[in-house]
C-alpha positions in Angstrom: -50.6 -24.9 22.3 -49.5 -27.4 19.7 -50.8 -30.7 18.8 -52.9 -32.7 21.4 -50.8 -34.7 23.8 -51.4 -38.4 24.5 -49.5 -41.0 26.5 -47.6 -42.2 23.4 -46.0 -38.8 22.9 -43.1 -38.1 25.3 -42.2 -34.5 26.1 -38.5 -34.7 25.3 -37.7 -31.0 25.0 -37.4 -28.6 27.8 -39.7 -26.1 26.1 -42.4 -28.8 25.6 -42.2 -29.8 29.3 -42.4 -26.2 30.5 -45.4 -25.6 28.2 -47.1 -28.7 29.5 -46.6 -27.5 33.1 -48.2 -24.2 32.3 -51.1 -25.9 30.4 -51.7 -28.2 33.4 -51.7 -25.1 35.7 -54.3 -23.4 33.5 -56.5 -26.5 33.2 -56.5 -27.0 36.9 -57.3 -23.3 37.5 -60.2 -23.5 35.0 -61.5 -26.7 36.8 -61.5 -24.8 40.1 -63.4 -21.8 38.6 -60.4 -19.5 38.2 -60.5 -17.5 35.0 -57.5 -17.0 32.8 -57.3 -13.3 33.9 -57.4 -14.3 37.5 -54.7 -16.9 37.0 -52.5 -14.3 35.3 -53.1 -11.9 38.3 -52.1 -14.7 40.7 -48.9 -15.3 38.7 -48.0 -11.6 38.9 -48.9 -11.1 42.6 -48.2 -14.3 44.4 -45.2 -15.9 42.5 -42.4 -13.3 42.0 -39.6 -15.9 42.0 -41.3 -18.0 39.4 -41.9 -14.8 37.3 -38.2 -13.9 37.6 -37.2 -17.4 36.4 -39.7 -17.1 33.5 -38.1 -13.8 32.5 -34.6 -15.2 32.7 -35.2 -18.6 30.9 -34.6 -18.8 27.2 -35.1 -21.7 24.8 -33.3 -22.2 21.5 -34.7 -23.1 18.1 -34.6 -26.8 19.1 -36.6 -26.3 22.3 -33.6 -26.8 24.7 -33.1 -24.5 27.7 -30.2 -22.2 27.1 -27.6 -22.1 29.9 -27.5 -18.8 31.9 -23.9 -18.1 30.8 -24.9 -18.1 27.2 -28.1 -16.0 27.8 -26.0 -13.4 29.7 -23.4 -13.3 26.9 -26.2 -12.9 24.3 -27.8 -10.1 26.3 -24.6 -8.1 26.2 -24.6 -7.9 22.4 -25.8 -4.8 20.6 -27.4 -4.0 17.3 -28.7 -7.5 16.5 -25.2 -9.1 16.7 -25.1 -12.8 17.4 -22.8 -15.0 19.4 -20.4 -17.2 17.4 -20.9 -21.0 17.3 -18.0 -21.3 19.8 -19.7 -18.9 22.2 -23.0 -20.8 21.9 -21.4 -24.2 22.7 -21.7 -25.5 26.2 -20.3 -28.8 27.6 -22.3 -30.7 30.2 -20.2 -30.8 33.4 -20.7 -34.5 34.2 -20.8 -36.1 30.7 -18.7 -33.7 28.8 -21.2 -33.8 25.9 -21.2 -30.5 23.9 -24.3 -28.8 22.8 -24.6 -25.9 20.4 -27.6 -23.7 21.1 -29.2 -22.4 17.9 -30.9 -19.0 17.3 -33.4 -17.7 17.7 -33.6 -17.7 21.5 -37.1 -17.3 22.8 -38.9 -16.8 26.1 -42.0 -18.7 27.1 -44.7 -16.2 28.0 -46.6 -18.0 30.8 -49.5 -15.5 30.9 -50.1 -15.6 27.1 -49.9 -19.4 27.1 -52.2 -19.8 30.1 -54.7 -17.3 28.6 -54.8 -19.4 25.5 -56.1 -22.5 27.3 -59.9 -22.6 26.8 -62.6 -24.5 28.5 -63.5 -27.7 26.8 
């Protein structure tokens, strides 16, 4: 959880939007009397598809969601090797705008994040 959100602060990055969704889930769960541990158990047992997406999704240093092709290519590397800039460049299919995804790639841990939301 970063700085407090308000209506004047847009959530422009994919990672920020995902974190906000998880935080909203946790706040709603707490308001319904569901503990953080119970919410994590619900994630694990009732939402296997969402869990798989969470395990596959990666965000770059700029908070952008990394395309699956780049994640797969990065996963094939061994011994801490990194993809070249050309291999980390992706062109948007409709606009043709190119994006270079920056290391480190990270995964959002939904359970750790949801467990960090405290009752106010």
